[in-house]
N, CA, C and O atoms as CSV, one atom per row, in Angstrom:
chain,resi,resn,atom,element,x,y,z
A,1,UNK,N,N,-100.834,32.428,-37.929
A,1,UNK,CA,C,-99.993,32.595,-36.764
A,1,UNK,C,C,-100.869,33.064,-35.601
A,1,UNK,O,O,-101.699,33.953,-35.786
A,2,UNK,N,N,-100.703,32.485,-34.405
A,2,UNK,CA,C,-101.541,32.898,-33.276
A,2,UNK,C,C,-101.201,34.311,-32.811
A,2,UNK,O,O,-100.070,34.778,-32.939
A,3,UNK,N,N,-102.213,34.970,-32.272
A,3,UNK,CA,C,-102.043,36.313,-31.710
A,3,UNK,C,C,-102.166,36.228,-30.197
A,3,UNK,O,O,-102.842,35.345,-29.668
A,4,UNK,N,N,-101.517,37.140,-29.515
A,4,UNK,CA,C,-101.544,37.172,-28.054
A,4,UNK,C,C,-101.798,38.588,-27.579
A,4,UNK,O,O,-101.385,39.549,-28.227
A,5,UNK,N,N,-102.475,38.719,-26.454
A,5,UNK,CA,C,-102.708,40.017,-25.827
A,5,UNK,C,C,-101.976,40.032,-24.498
A,5,UNK,O,O,-102.028,39.060,-23.745
A,6,UNK,N,N,-101.305,41.112,-24.213
A,6,UNK,CA,C,-100.574,41.245,-22.957
A,6,UNK,C,C,-101.559,41.266,-21.791
A,6,UNK,O,O,-102.563,41.979,-21.826
A,7,UNK,N,N,-101.259,40.475,-20.757
A,7,UNK,CA,C,-102.104,40.447,-19.573
A,7,UNK,C,C,-102.058,41.800,-18.872
A,7,UNK,O,O,-101.011,42.444,-18.819
A,8,UNK,N,N,-103.196,42.226,-18.336
A,8,UNK,CA,C,-103.159,43.488,-17.580
A,8,UNK,C,C,-102.457,43.281,-16.239
A,8,UNK,O,O,-102.869,42.447,-15.433
A,9,UNK,N,N,-101.412,44.034,-16.016
A,9,UNK,CA,C,-100.662,43.977,-14.757
A,9,UNK,C,C,-100.445,45.396,-14.259
A,9,UNK,O,O,-100.430,46.346,-15.042
A,10,UNK,N,N,-100.280,45.527,-12.969
A,10,UNK,CA,C,-99.956,46.825,-12.400
A,10,UNK,C,C,-98.460,46.864,-12.131
A,10,UNK,O,O,-97.881,45.902,-11.627
A,11,UNK,N,N,-97.845,47.984,-12.471
A,11,UNK,CA,C,-96.413,48.175,-12.260
A,11,UNK,C,C,-96.209,49.475,-11.492
A,11,UNK,O,O,-97.084,50.341,-11.469
A,12,UNK,N,N,-95.052,49.599,-10.870
A,12,UNK,CA,C,-94.639,50.870,-10.279
A,12,UNK,C,C,-93.755,51.561,-11.306
A,12,UNK,O,O,-92.952,50.911,-11.975
A,13,UNK,N,N,-93.898,52.872,-11.432
A,13,UNK,CA,C,-93.058,53.616,-12.365
A,13,UNK,C,C,-92.876,55.035,-11.848
A,13,UNK,O,O,-93.756,55.599,-11.197
A,14,UNK,N,N,-91.718,55.592,-12.153
A,14,UNK,CA,C,-91.415,56.974,-11.766
A,14,UNK,C,C,-90.766,57.682,-12.933
A,14,UNK,O,O,-89.929,57.113,-13.635
A,15,UNK,N,N,-91.158,58.930,-13.136
A,15,UNK,CA,C,-90.610,59.745,-14.215
A,15,UNK,C,C,-89.259,60.300,-13.797
A,15,UNK,O,O,-89.138,60.940,-12.753
A,16,UNK,N,N,-88.239,60.052,-14.619
A,16,UNK,CA,C,-86.889,60.533,-14.330
A,16,UNK,C,C,-86.740,61.983,-14.787
A,16,UNK,O,O,-86.853,62.289,-15.974
A,17,UNK,N,N,-86.487,62.864,-13.830
A,17,UNK,CA,C,-86.207,64.273,-14.116
A,17,UNK,C,C,-85.013,64.680,-13.257
A,17,UNK,O,O,-84.562,63.919,-12.401
A,18,UNK,N,N,-84.518,65.869,-13.492
A,18,UNK,CA,C,-83.434,66.379,-12.656
A,18,UNK,C,C,-83.888,66.408,-11.203
A,18,UNK,O,O,-83.104,66.115,-10.300
A,19,UNK,N,N,-85.145,66.758,-10.973
A,19,UNK,CA,C,-85.664,66.859,-9.619
A,19,UNK,C,C,-85.984,65.529,-8.950
A,19,UNK,O,O,-86.065,65.464,-7.723
A,20,UNK,N,N,-86.168,64.461,-9.736
A,20,UNK,CA,C,-86.537,63.164,-9.147
A,20,UNK,C,C,-85.390,62.161,-9.126
A,20,UNK,O,O,-85.524,61.081,-8.552
A,21,UNK,N,N,-84.264,62.507,-9.745
A,21,UNK,CA,C,-83.200,61.516,-9.898
A,21,UNK,C,C,-82.708,60.949,-8.568
A,21,UNK,O,O,-82.454,59.748,-8.481
A,22,UNK,N,N,-82.568,61.763,-7.546
A,22,UNK,CA,C,-82.065,61.270,-6.262
A,22,UNK,C,C,-83.084,60.343,-5.583
A,22,UNK,O,O,-82.708,59.347,-4.965
A,23,UNK,N,N,-84.373,60.679,-5.703
A,23,UNK,CA,C,-85.414,59.804,-5.152
A,23,UNK,C,C,-85.433,58.464,-5.891
A,23,UNK,O,O,-85.643,57.420,-5.274
A,24,UNK,N,N,-85.216,58.488,-7.195
A,24,UNK,CA,C,-85.201,57.253,-7.971
A,24,UNK,C,C,-83.981,56.405,-7.612
A,24,UNK,O,O,-84.089,55.185,-7.489
A,25,UNK,N,N,-82.833,57.040,-7.445
A,25,UNK,CA,C,-81.634,56.303,-7.027
A,25,UNK,C,C,-81.891,55.628,-5.680
A,25,UNK,O,O,-81.506,54.476,-5.481
A,26,UNK,N,N,-82.533,56.332,-4.764
A,26,UNK,CA,C,-82.858,55.764,-3.453
A,26,UNK,C,C,-83.849,54.611,-3.595
A,26,UNK,O,O,-83.685,53.574,-2.953
A,27,UNK,N,N,-84.870,54.779,-4.425
A,27,UNK,CA,C,-85.880,53.744,-4.681
A,27,UNK,C,C,-85.213,52.471,-5.215
A,27,UNK,O,O,-85.502,51.368,-4.752
A,28,UNK,N,N,-84.329,52.637,-6.181
A,28,UNK,CA,C,-83.619,51.488,-6.746
A,28,UNK,C,C,-82.736,50.823,-5.687
A,28,UNK,O,O,-82.696,49.597,-5.586
A,29,UNK,N,N,-82.030,51.639,-4.901
A,29,UNK,CA,C,-81.131,51.106,-3.875
A,29,UNK,C,C,-81.896,50.301,-2.830
A,29,UNK,O,O,-81.381,49.309,-2.313
A,30,UNK,N,N,-83.111,50.718,-2.517
A,30,UNK,CA,C,-83.945,49.978,-1.563
A,30,UNK,C,C,-84.239,48.559,-2.056
A,30,UNK,O,O,-84.594,47.677,-1.274
A,31,UNK,N,N,-84.085,48.359,-3.364
A,31,UNK,CA,C,-84.332,47.047,-3.972
A,31,UNK,C,C,-83.031,46.386,-4.435
A,31,UNK,O,O,-83.048,45.440,-5.222
A,32,UNK,N,N,-81.905,46.902,-3.934
A,32,UNK,CA,C,-80.613,46.296,-4.238
A,32,UNK,C,C,-80.057,46.609,-5.613
A,32,UNK,O,O,-79.174,45.900,-6.096
A,33,UNK,N,N,-80.563,47.669,-6.261
A,33,UNK,CA,C,-80.099,48.053,-7.593
A,33,UNK,C,C,-79.302,49.341,-7.489
A,33,UNK,O,O,-79.790,50.339,-6.960
A,34,UNK,N,N,-78.073,49.319,-7.996
A,34,UNK,CA,C,-77.208,50.496,-7.926
A,34,UNK,C,C,-77.190,51.216,-9.275
A,34,UNK,O,O,-76.571,50.753,-10.233
A,35,UNK,N,N,-77.876,52.353,-9.331
A,35,UNK,CA,C,-77.878,53.182,-10.539
A,35,UNK,C,C,-76.736,54.184,-10.447
A,35,UNK,O,O,-76.344,54.592,-9.354
A,36,UNK,N,N,-76.206,54.577,-11.598
A,36,UNK,CA,C,-75.125,55.557,-11.646
A,36,UNK,C,C,-75.497,56.671,-12.614
A,36,UNK,O,O,-76.232,56.459,-13.578
A,37,UNK,N,N,-74.972,57.867,-12.338
A,37,UNK,CA,C,-75.169,58.976,-13.266
A,37,UNK,C,C,-74.328,58.741,-14.508
A,37,UNK,O,O,-73.264,58.126,-14.438
A,38,UNK,N,N,-74.804,59.229,-15.640
A,38,UNK,CA,C,-74.005,59.173,-16.860
A,38,UNK,C,C,-74.184,60.475,-17.623
A,38,UNK,O,O,-75.165,61.195,-17.433
A,39,UNK,N,N,-73.235,60.761,-18.477
A,39,UNK,CA,C,-73.308,61.947,-19.333
A,39,UNK,C,C,-72.665,61.623,-20.669
A,39,UNK,O,O,-71.844,60.712,-20.780
A,40,UNK,N,N,-73.052,62.379,-21.670
A,40,UNK,CA,C,-72.493,62.192,-23.008
A,40,UNK,C,C,-71.524,63.327,-23.297
A,40,UNK,O,O,-71.889,64.498,-23.196
A,41,UNK,N,N,-70.287,62.985,-23.657
A,41,UNK,CA,C,-69.353,64.049,-24.046
A,41,UNK,C,C,-69.873,64.735,-25.296
A,41,UNK,O,O,-70.561,64.073,-26.072
A,42,UNK,N,N,-69.608,65.969,-25.546
A,42,UNK,CA,C,-68.760,66.858,-24.759
A,42,UNK,C,C,-69.536,67.625,-23.692
A,42,UNK,O,O,-68.990,68.531,-23.063
A,43,UNK,N,N,-70.804,67.270,-23.484
A,43,UNK,CA,C,-71.644,68.047,-22.565
A,43,UNK,C,C,-71.088,68.059,-21.146
A,43,UNK,O,O,-71.055,69.110,-20.506
A,44,UNK,N,N,-70.657,66.924,-20.655
A,44,UNK,CA,C,-70.156,66.747,-19.308
A,44,UNK,C,C,-71.215,67.020,-18.237
A,44,UNK,O,O,-70.975,66.803,-17.049
A,45,UNK,N,N,-72.377,67.493,-18.660
A,45,UNK,CA,C,-73.473,67.647,-17.707
A,45,UNK,C,C,-74.168,66.295,-17.596
A,45,UNK,O,O,-74.131,65.493,-18.529
A,46,UNK,N,N,-74.792,66.051,-16.470
A,46,UNK,CA,C,-75.473,64.774,-16.293
A,46,UNK,C,C,-76.599,64.637,-17.313
A,46,UNK,O,O,-77.355,65.579,-17.552
A,47,UNK,N,N,-76.699,63.463,-17.904
A,47,UNK,CA,C,-77.708,63.208,-18.916
A,47,UNK,C,C,-78.772,62.239,-18.445
A,47,UNK,O,O,-79.796,62.076,-19.109
A,48,UNK,N,N,-78.549,61.589,-17.308
A,48,UNK,CA,C,-79.525,60.634,-16.811
A,48,UNK,C,C,-78.872,59.622,-15.898
A,48,UNK,O,O,-77.871,59.910,-15.242
A,49,UNK,N,N,-79.460,58.409,-15.862
A,49,UNK,CA,C,-78.961,57.349,-15.003
A,49,UNK,C,C,-78.639,56.114,-15.830
A,49,UNK,O,O,-79.293,55.833,-16.834
A,50,UNK,N,N,-77.638,55.392,-15.399
A,50,UNK,CA,C,-77.302,54.092,-15.973
A,50,UNK,C,C,-77.888,53.057,-15.015
A,50,UNK,O,O,-77.491,52.978,-13.853
A,51,UNK,N,N,-78.835,52.267,-15.516
A,51,UNK,CA,C,-79.575,51.344,-14.665
A,51,UNK,C,C,-79.262,49.906,-15.062
A,51,UNK,O,O,-79.451,49.527,-16.218
A,52,UNK,N,N,-78.786,49.105,-14.115
A,52,UNK,CA,C,-78.567,47.690,-14.419
A,52,UNK,C,C,-79.921,47.017,-14.671
A,52,UNK,O,O,-80.851,47.175,-13.881
A,53,UNK,N,N,-80.029,46.273,-15.766
A,53,UNK,CA,C,-81.250,45.519,-16.063
A,53,UNK,C,C,-80.890,44.039,-16.121
A,53,UNK,O,O,-79.726,43.675,-15.951
A,54,UNK,N,N,-81.873,43.194,-16.359
A,54,UNK,CA,C,-81.618,41.759,-16.441
A,54,UNK,C,C,-80.663,41.420,-17.589
A,54,UNK,O,O,-79.901,40.457,-17.499
A,55,UNK,N,N,-80.703,42.211,-18.672
A,55,UNK,CA,C,-79.857,41.943,-19.837
A,55,UNK,C,C,-78.492,42.619,-19.735
A,55,UNK,O,O,-77.456,41.967,-19.862
A,56,UNK,N,N,-78.504,43.918,-19.508
A,56,UNK,CA,C,-77.275,44.709,-19.454
A,56,UNK,C,C,-77.641,46.098,-18.929
A,56,UNK,O,O,-78.825,46.421,-18.839
A,57,UNK,N,N,-76.659,46.919,-18.583
A,57,UNK,CA,C,-76.986,48.277,-18.144
A,57,UNK,C,C,-77.643,49.081,-19.272
A,57,UNK,O,O,-77.226,49.005,-20.427
A,58,UNK,N,N,-78.674,49.849,-18.919
A,58,UNK,CA,C,-79.373,50.688,-19.890
A,58,UNK,C,C,-79.299,52.144,-19.460
A,58,UNK,O,O,-79.378,52.459,-18.272
A,59,UNK,N,N,-79.148,53.024,-20.436
A,59,UNK,CA,C,-79.138,54.463,-20.170
A,59,UNK,C,C,-80.571,54.964,-20.097
A,59,UNK,O,O,-81.361,54.742,-21.015
A,60,UNK,N,N,-80.900,55.630,-19.019
A,60,UNK,CA,C,-82.205,56.270,-18.860
A,60,UNK,C,C,-81.978,57.774,-18.917
A,60,UNK,O,O,-81.269,58.334,-18.081
A,61,UNK,N,N,-82.574,58.417,-19.894
A,61,UNK,CA,C,-82.446,59.862,-20.060
A,61,UNK,C,C,-83.533,60.577,-19.267
A,61,UNK,O,O,-84.557,59.985,-18.927
A,62,UNK,N,N,-83.302,61.846,-18.976
A,62,UNK,CA,C,-84.337,62.638,-18.342
A,62,UNK,C,C,-85.563,62.626,-19.247
A,62,UNK,O,O,-85.456,62.816,-20.459
A,63,UNK,N,N,-86.724,62.402,-18.646
A,63,UNK,CA,C,-87.971,62.291,-19.401
A,63,UNK,C,C,-88.409,60.842,-19.583
A,63,UNK,O,O,-89.566,60.583,-19.915
A,64,UNK,N,N,-87.491,59.888,-19.369
A,64,UNK,CA,C,-87.849,58.469,-19.435
A,64,UNK,C,C,-88.552,58.066,-18.138
A,64,UNK,O,O,-88.393,58.705,-17.098
A,65,UNK,N,N,-89.320,57.006,-18.228
A,65,UNK,CA,C,-89.935,56.405,-17.054
A,65,UNK,C,C,-89.064,55.254,-16.598
A,65,UNK,O,O,-88.521,54.518,-17.422
A,66,UNK,N,N,-88.924,55.091,-15.285
A,66,UNK,CA,C,-88.224,53.950,-14.715
A,66,UNK,C,C,-89.308,53.026,-14.170
A,66,UNK,O,O,-90.113,53.420,-13.326
A,67,UNK,N,N,-89.315,51.795,-14.663
A,67,UNK,CA,C,-90.372,50.842,-14.340
A,67,UNK,C,C,-89.822,49.731,-13.467
A,67,UNK,O,O,-88.733,49.209,-13.708
A,68,UNK,N,N,-90.594,49.380,-12.450
A,68,UNK,CA,C,-90.325,48.167,-11.683
A,68,UNK,C,C,-91.281,47.116,-12.218
A,68,UNK,O,O,-92.496,47.236,-12.059
A,69,UNK,N,N,-90.733,46.086,-12.852
A,69,UNK,CA,C,-91.548,45.065,-13.487
A,69,UNK,C,C,-92.146,44.076,-12.512
A,69,UNK,O,O,-91.923,44.161,-11.304
A,70,UNK,N,N,-92.905,43.140,-13.046
A,70,UNK,CA,C,-93.642,42.194,-12.209
A,70,UNK,C,C,-92.730,41.215,-11.477
A,70,UNK,O,O,-93.145,40.618,-10.483
A,71,UNK,N,N,-91.495,41.037,-11.949
A,71,UNK,CA,C,-90.543,40.149,-11.274
A,71,UNK,C,C,-89.578,40.928,-10.386
A,71,UNK,O,O,-88.603,40.371,-9.881
A,72,UNK,N,N,-89.857,42.244,-10.195
A,72,UNK,CA,C,-88.994,43.080,-9.358
A,72,UNK,C,C,-87.825,43.686,-10.104
A,72,UNK,O,O,-86.981,44.349,-9.502
A,73,UNK,N,N,-87.763,43.467,-11.408
A,73,UNK,CA,C,-86.677,44.026,-12.216
A,73,UNK,C,C,-86.980,45.490,-12.545
A,73,UNK,O,O,-88.137,45.911,-12.537
A,74,UNK,N,N,-85.933,46.256,-12.834
A,74,UNK,CA,C,-86.084,47.664,-13.191
A,74,UNK,C,C,-85.569,47.887,-14.608
A,74,UNK,O,O,-84.608,47.250,-15.038
A,75,UNK,N,N,-86.219,48.798,-15.326
A,75,UNK,CA,C,-85.759,49.144,-16.664
A,75,UNK,C,C,-86.356,50.485,-17.081
A,75,UNK,O,O,-87.436,50.855,-16.622
A,76,UNK,N,N,-85.649,51.217,-17.955
A,76,UNK,CA,C,-86.182,52.494,-18.439
A,76,UNK,C,C,-87.137,52.277,-19.603
A,76,UNK,O,O,-87.060,51.277,-20.316
A,77,UNK,N,N,-88.033,53.229,-19.777
A,77,UNK,CA,C,-89.006,53.189,-20.873
A,77,UNK,C,C,-89.164,54.608,-21.415
A,77,UNK,O,O,-89.363,55.551,-20.649
A,78,UNK,N,N,-89.076,54.754,-22.723
A,78,UNK,CA,C,-89.253,56.065,-23.351
A,78,UNK,C,C,-90.686,56.556,-23.136
A,78,UNK,O,O,-91.617,55.752,-23.105
A,79,UNK,N,N,-90.869,57.871,-22.987
A,79,UNK,CA,C,-92.190,58.401,-22.650
A,79,UNK,C,C,-93.276,58.066,-23.677
A,79,UNK,O,O,-94.433,57.873,-23.302
A,80,UNK,N,N,-92.926,57.996,-24.954
A,80,UNK,CA,C,-93.927,57.694,-25.985
A,80,UNK,C,C,-94.445,56.262,-25.828
A,80,UNK,O,O,-95.645,56.011,-25.949
A,81,UNK,N,N,-93.534,55.330,-25.559
A,81,UNK,CA,C,-93.912,53.930,-25.379
A,81,UNK,C,C,-94.717,53.781,-24.090
A,81,UNK,O,O,-95.713,53.059,-24.053
A,82,UNK,N,N,-94.279,54.469,-23.031
A,82,UNK,CA,C,-94.990,54.411,-21.757
A,82,UNK,C,C,-96.429,54.888,-21.932
A,82,UNK,O,O,-97.359,54.252,-21.437
A,83,UNK,N,N,-96.614,56.000,-22.631
A,83,UNK,CA,C,-97.951,56.563,-22.829
A,83,UNK,C,C,-98.854,55.610,-23.616
A,83,UNK,O,O,-100.058,55.561,-23.366
A,84,UNK,N,N,-98.297,54.859,-24.556
A,84,UNK,CA,C,-99.079,53.906,-25.349
A,84,UNK,C,C,-99.345,52.604,-24.597
A,84,UNK,O,O,-100.305,51.897,-24.903
A,85,UNK,N,N,-98.506,52.288,-23.620
A,85,UNK,CA,C,-98.572,50.982,-22.960
A,85,UNK,C,C,-99.248,50.993,-21.588
A,85,UNK,O,O,-99.781,49.972,-21.154
A,86,UNK,N,N,-99.230,52.144,-20.902
A,86,UNK,CA,C,-99.688,52.178,-19.519
A,86,UNK,C,C,-100.708,53.278,-19.300
A,86,UNK,O,O,-100.676,54.325,-19.947
A,87,UNK,N,N,-101.605,53.014,-18.380
A,87,UNK,CA,C,-102.583,53.990,-17.951
A,87,UNK,C,C,-102.543,54.026,-16.429
A,87,UNK,O,O,-102.488,52.976,-15.788
A,88,UNK,N,N,-102.571,55.214,-15.847
A,88,UNK,CA,C,-102.472,55.340,-14.401
A,88,UNK,C,C,-103.665,54.659,-13.722
A,88,UNK,O,O,-104.807,54.793,-14.163
A,89,UNK,N,N,-103.381,53.936,-12.657
A,89,UNK,CA,C,-104.427,53.291,-11.859
A,89,UNK,C,C,-104.949,54.309,-10.873
A,89,UNK,O,O,-104.185,54.874,-10.091
A,90,UNK,N,N,-106.249,54.544,-10.906
A,90,UNK,CA,C,-106.876,55.488,-9.982
A,90,UNK,C,C,-107.732,54.665,-9.031
A,90,UNK,O,O,-108.667,53.980,-9.446
A,91,UNK,N,N,-107.399,54.743,-7.763
A,91,UNK,CA,C,-108.134,53.993,-6.744
A,91,UNK,C,C,-109.281,54.848,-6.249
A,91,UNK,O,O,-109.070,55.881,-5.614
A,92,UNK,N,N,-110.496,54.415,-6.541
A,92,UNK,CA,C,-111.673,55.167,-6.126
A,92,UNK,C,C,-112.197,54.695,-4.783
A,92,UNK,O,O,-113.300,55.070,-4.384
A,93,UNK,N,N,-111.408,53.860,-4.066
A,93,UNK,CA,C,-111.862,53.299,-2.794
A,93,UNK,C,C,-111.574,54.228,-1.714
A,93,UNK,O,O,-111.880,53.942,-0.557
C-alpha cells in the first residue's frame, strides 16, 4: 500500500481560553463564521464555542486550538494533536 506524507503548510491558529474567546469569535466573524457559546448541563457555565465546520458544527473546549485551514475553513483541534502536528513558525527576517 502506498504511503503519503502531509505537505508542509502554514496555518493560522489561536488557543481557546476564557480570556481569548471574544477575540476568537471576532476573528471567525471577520471571515463570515458565526461561533456560539455552549455549555454542558448541569454546569450551566460556558464550556467553549460551537464552531460551524465544513462537515457539521463542532464543540471547541477551552484549551483547544482553533485552526484556519488552507481553504479558509475553521475547525477545533485538541491540544495533544496540535502539539504533534504543528510547530510554530518563527520569522528570523
